[in-house]
N, C-alpha and C positions, 0 to 999 in steps of 0.2 A: 242917924238911921231911923230911930223911932219917930222923929218929927216927920221925916219924909214919908214913912209908911202911913202915918195918920193923915197927912195931906192927901195922899193917894187914895186912902179909904174914903175920905170926905168927898173927893172928886167923883169917885165911883158911885157913891150913894146918891149924889145930886143928879147924876145922869139917869140912874134907875128911877128916881122920883119923877123926872120930867119927860122921859121918852118912853115910847112903847112900840112894839111891832104890831101892825094891824092883824087882827085875829084871822081874817080870811087868808092872809099870806102865811102866817105861822101854821095854821092847820093844814095847808097844802104842803109846805116844805118838810114838815115832820113825818111825812110818809116815806122819806128816803130810807133805803135799806140799812144804811149804817146806824140808824137809830132804833132798829128792831129790838123790842123788848124793854126799852127804857121805861123806868118808873116815872110817875108824875113828878116826884121830887127831882129826879135827874133832868127831866125836860124843863122844869122851872129854873133850875140852876143854869142849864144850857141857854135858855132864853136870855137870862141876865148877862151871860158871857157874850152872846151875840150882840146885844145892845152896846156893851162896852167896846167890843171889837169894832163895830161899825162907827162908833164915835172916834176911835183912835186911828183908823185906817182910811185911806182913800182908794176907791175902786174906780178905775177909768177904763173906758172902752177904746180899743184901737180900731183903725180902719172904719171909722164912723159907726161902730157898734154902740147902740144906745143901751145903757145899763139901767134896768128898771129896778124898782124897790124889791120885787120878788127875786131878781137875780142877785142883788146885794145880800139879801137875807140867806139865800141858798148857799152862796159862797161862804159867808161868815159862819153859818151853821156847821158846814162840813169842816171848816178850819178849826172851829172851837170844839168839835167832838174830841179831837186829840188831847186837848188841855182841860177837859171837863173836870178832872180831879187833880189838875196841876195848878197853873196860875196864868193869867193873861200876860204876866211879865216875861213868859217864855217867848213872846212875839214882840219884845220891846225895842229891838234895835233897827227897825225899818218901818216904813209907812205905806208904801204903794202896792196895789195889786193892779196889774194890767191884763185886760181880757180881750183876746182876739176872737173874731167870729168863728174861725176854724184853726187849722194848723198854721204855724208861722215858721219863718226861717231864722235860725240863729247864725249870725255871721260876725265872728269876733276873733281876736288874737289873744293868746295867753302864754305865759312862761311857765315851764315845768320846774321841778326842784333843781335841775341842773342849769337853769337859766336859758334853756332852748325855747325859742318862741314858736308856737304852733298856731296854725290858722284853722278855725272851725267853721264849717258851713253845713248845718243840718236842718232837716224839717223836724219840728217838735210840736208836742201838744201841751207841754208844760215846762217850766224852768224856774228854779229858785236861785237867787243870787245872795252871796254872803253879804250881810248888812245892806242888801238892796232889795229890789222888788220881787214879788212872785208874779210870774207870767203864766196865764192859763188860756186854754182854748174852750170857748163856750160850747162848741159842737161836741167836744170830747166830754164835757160835763153832762150834757143831756143824753149821751149815749149810755144809758143805765143798764142796757142788756148785753154789754160786752162780755165775751168769753175768751180767756179766763176773766175772773173778777177784776174790775178796774175802777179806780176812783182817782182822777187826776188831782183833785183838790187835796185829798188826804195824802197822796204821794208827795206833792210838792211841799206841803206843810210838814210832813215827816222829815224832809230834807232840811227845812228850816230848824227843826229841833236838833237834828244831827249836827248841823253846822255850829251849834253852840259850844261844842267840845272838840277843839283841835281840828275844826273843819269837817267836811262831809267824809266820814270814814266808816260809817256803819255803827258808831257807838255814840249815842247822845249823852248828855251829862246824867249820870246815874244817881239814884238816891242813896242816902246813907245806909239803908238796909239792903243794898244790892252789892254784888261782887263784880268788879271789873273783869277779874279772871274768869269767873263763871260765864259772864256775858260773852267774852272773847271765845272761850272754849265751845260754848253752845252754838254761837253763830258761825264760827269757823267750820265746825263739823257739818252743820246743816248746809252751809254754802257749798262745801265740797261735794256733799251728796247730791245737792240740787244741780250743780254744774255737770256732774256725771250723768244725771238723768236727762239733762238737756242734750248733751253730746250723744247719748244713746237713743234720743228721739222718744223718750217715755212721756206719755201724756201726764200732765200735772195740773193741779188747781191753781198753781202759781204761774204768772206770766213769765215767759222765758227771758224777758228783759231783765229780770232779777239777777241773771247770771253775768251781767255786764261788770259789776263791781260790788264789793261789800256795802257801799253806800246805797246802791240801787236795790240790793237784796233787802236791806232794812226798810227802805221806802215802800217797796212792793209788798213785803210781808206785813207792813203796817196797814196797807190797803186791805189785804185779805183778813187781817185781825179784826177790822171793824165791819167789813162787808160780808165775809163768809167765815166767821170764827169757828164754827163746828168743823169745817173742812180743815182749817189750819191746825186746830188742836189734834185732829185725827192724824195728819201727815207729819206735822212738826211740833210735837207736844212740848218739847223742851224750849223751843223758840217761843211758843205761845205763852209758856209760864214766864219767861223773861219779859215779854212785851206786856203781859198783865201786871207785872211788878212795876215796870217803867210807867205805863200809862195809868196805873192804879185803877184799872177797870177790868171786868171779866165779861165781855160781850157774849161769850158762849153760854155762860150761866144765865144771862138775861133771857136768851132765846129758849133754853131748855128747861128753865124752872117751871114748875106747875102753876 
């Protein structure tokens, strides 16, 4: 285990010594809202993660979409925001990201826990597969003024983290200083409150898609955590606290500090 870690560390250091992100691209992409208030040190560490991420992953365009360097960096940056204070190993069991120009059709069969086979045919803007690719819509990524707050990259990569622990169920692998029971209680209560709000037609800062399942609730609230942390903390303070413990970040403090 120690030898593997040393080799991995050596590999990472060699990449960071030999590769860099063009400054004109970096300066443009760091204007994204999910980076608001980040310190110079956080941005430096994020840039290193982005370089390592791009070295390890393949980003392919679908339907003749040409993937530019700026697109690659923008995707990698938003994916790495989630693991800024975690580790790149959280994304270690898959390789490919597929980017469509716009929304795409999901057409597949799956078997439920009872062995019953279901057919799915949906229009989607993002999809994450267990041990498989992340699929994204570029049109959705550039729609930065969506209401409620939306970030398809953060959403799908939150699913990837969630899938690391017993599949996508709304509970990613928690750290030693976190309580699974507390996580379950906080998210279950918040999910029930939110679903009631959706049924009653109450306006909310959270996309109503979060009511689809606990897994979608976690992914959508992860979007809001990074994109609109002040609002999330105001409406779902206990959830915000759990997400801050898991991601080891406090984006609300970044924005509101003097």
